[in-house]
C-alpha positions as CSV (number, residue, x, y, z in Angstrom):
1,M,-23.4,84.3,53.6
2,S,-21.2,81.9,51.8
3,D,-19.2,79.3,53.6
4,D,-16.3,80.0,51.2
5,F,-15.8,83.7,52.1
6,S,-17.4,86.6,53.8
7,V,-17.1,90.4,53.8
8,V,-17.8,92.5,56.9
9,R,-17.7,96.2,57.2
10,P,-16.4,96.8,60.8
11,D,-18.4,100.1,61.1
12,D,-21.6,98.0,60.7
13,V,-20.7,96.0,63.9
14,P,-21.7,97.5,67.2
15,T,-18.9,98.3,69.6
16,E,-18.6,96.7,73.0
17,Q,-16.2,97.1,75.9
18,F,-13.6,94.5,76.8
19,N,-14.5,93.0,80.2
20,T,-11.1,93.9,81.6
21,C,-10.8,97.5,80.5
22,E,-12.7,100.4,79.0
23,T,-11.4,100.0,75.5
24,S,-14.0,99.5,72.7
25,V,-13.9,96.4,70.5
26,R,-15.9,95.2,67.5
27,K,-16.1,91.4,67.6
28,L,-15.9,90.3,64.0
29,T,-15.3,86.5,64.4
30,D,-19.0,85.4,64.2
31,R,-19.9,88.0,61.6
32,L,-17.2,86.6,59.4
33,G,-18.1,83.0,60.1
34,A,-14.5,82.4,61.1
35,T,-13.9,79.1,62.9
36,E,-10.1,78.8,62.8
37,L,-9.1,82.2,64.2
38,R,-10.5,85.1,66.3
39,V,-10.9,88.5,64.7
40,N,-11.5,91.8,66.5
41,Q,-11.3,95.5,65.7
42,V,-9.9,97.3,68.7
43,L,-10.4,101.0,69.1
44,V,-7.9,102.6,71.5
45,G,-8.8,106.2,72.4
46,P,-6.4,108.8,73.7
47,G,-5.1,107.8,77.2
48,E,-6.6,104.3,76.9
49,V,-4.8,101.1,77.6
50,T,-5.9,97.5,77.1
51,T,-5.1,95.0,79.9
52,P,-1.6,93.5,79.6
53,H,-2.0,89.8,79.0
54,T,-0.8,86.6,77.5
55,H,-2.7,83.7,75.8
56,E,-0.8,80.8,77.2
57,G,-2.3,77.4,76.8
58,S,-3.2,75.1,79.7
59,G,-3.3,71.3,79.7
60,D,-4.0,70.0,76.2
61,E,-5.0,73.5,75.0
62,G,-2.3,75.2,73.1
63,G,-1.7,79.0,73.4
64,Q,-3.0,81.6,71.0
65,E,-0.6,83.5,68.8
66,E,-1.8,86.9,67.9
67,V,-1.2,89.3,65.0
68,F,-2.1,93.0,65.2
69,V,-2.5,95.1,62.1
70,A,-2.4,98.9,62.7
71,M,-5.1,100.5,60.6
72,T,-3.9,103.9,61.9
73,D,-0.6,104.8,63.5
74,G,-0.6,103.0,66.9
75,Q,1.3,101.8,69.9
76,I,1.7,98.3,71.4
77,A,3.6,97.3,74.5
78,I,5.5,94.1,74.4
79,E,6.7,92.9,77.8
80,G,6.1,96.5,79.0
81,R,8.2,98.2,76.3
82,V,6.1,100.5,74.1
83,H,6.6,100.2,70.3
84,E,5.4,102.8,67.8
85,V,3.7,101.0,64.9
86,P,3.0,102.9,61.6
87,E,-0.3,102.7,59.8
88,G,-0.3,99.4,57.9
89,G,2.3,97.9,60.3
90,V,1.9,94.3,61.4
91,V,3.0,92.8,64.7
92,R,3.1,89.1,65.7
93,V,3.2,88.1,69.3
94,R,3.9,84.5,70.7
95,P,1.2,83.2,73.1
96,D,3.5,83.4,76.2
97,V,4.6,87.1,75.6
98,E,2.8,89.8,77.5
99,R,1.2,92.4,75.2
100,N,-1.3,95.3,75.3
101,L,-2.4,98.1,73.1
102,L,-2.3,101.7,74.3
103,N,-2.7,105.2,73.1
104,E,-0.4,107.7,74.8
105,T,-1.2,110.5,72.3
106,D,-3.8,113.2,71.8
107,D,-4.0,112.4,68.1
108,G,-7.3,110.5,68.1
109,T,-8.3,106.9,68.2
110,H,-5.8,104.1,67.2
111,V,-7.6,101.4,65.2
112,W,-6.3,97.9,65.2
113,L,-7.3,94.6,63.7
114,A,-6.4,91.7,66.0
115,F,-6.2,88.1,64.8
116,G,-5.8,85.2,67.2
117,A,-5.0,81.6,66.1
118,P,-5.6,78.9,67.0
119,P,-8.9,80.1,68.5
120,V,-8.9,79.8,72.3
121,G,-12.1,79.9,74.4
122,T,-15.1,81.5,72.8
123,V,-15.7,85.0,71.3
124,D,-17.1,86.1,74.7
125,D,-14.7,84.2,76.9
126,F,-11.1,84.3,75.6
127,G,-10.1,81.1,77.4
128,S,-6.5,81.2,78.5
129,Y,-6.4,85.0,78.7
130,V,-3.8,85.5,81.4
131,V,-3.6,88.9,83.1
132,S,-0.3,89.5,84.8
133,S,-0.3,90.0,88.6
134,G,2.0,93.0,88.1
135,E,4.8,91.5,90.1
C-alpha cells in the first residue's frame, strides 16, 4: 500500500459489532492507513439503533467532529430529533452534540460512512465517547 493513497472495498472488511450496541461496523481506518481521521462503515438494520453519544474532549484532548455520509437513504437522530437523510446526503455533527444512527423502517439496511476528525482514542477504543445517562 502506498503512503500517498489507498483504496479499500468495504465489503472486503469483516463486520464487527459496536461494543455499546448490536449494530454492525466495518472499521476502515487501519485498512486505509488513515492517521488524521477515523473512518467506519456503519450498517444499521431495520429496528436497530446505535448508542446516542457525543465525542467531547477532555483535558488537553479536543473533541471529535463527525461527518456521516448516507450511502443509502438513512436516519440520524441529533439531540433526540430524527432526521431523514437521502442517499448521498452528508451530515456534520459538532463534538458536543448528541447523535446516533437508527433505522425505523422495514426497507432494509441503512449504510453509512462515518468520518471522525481529529482522531480521538484508538480504532478499538473511541476515547472520549460519551454516552448520555438518559436524564
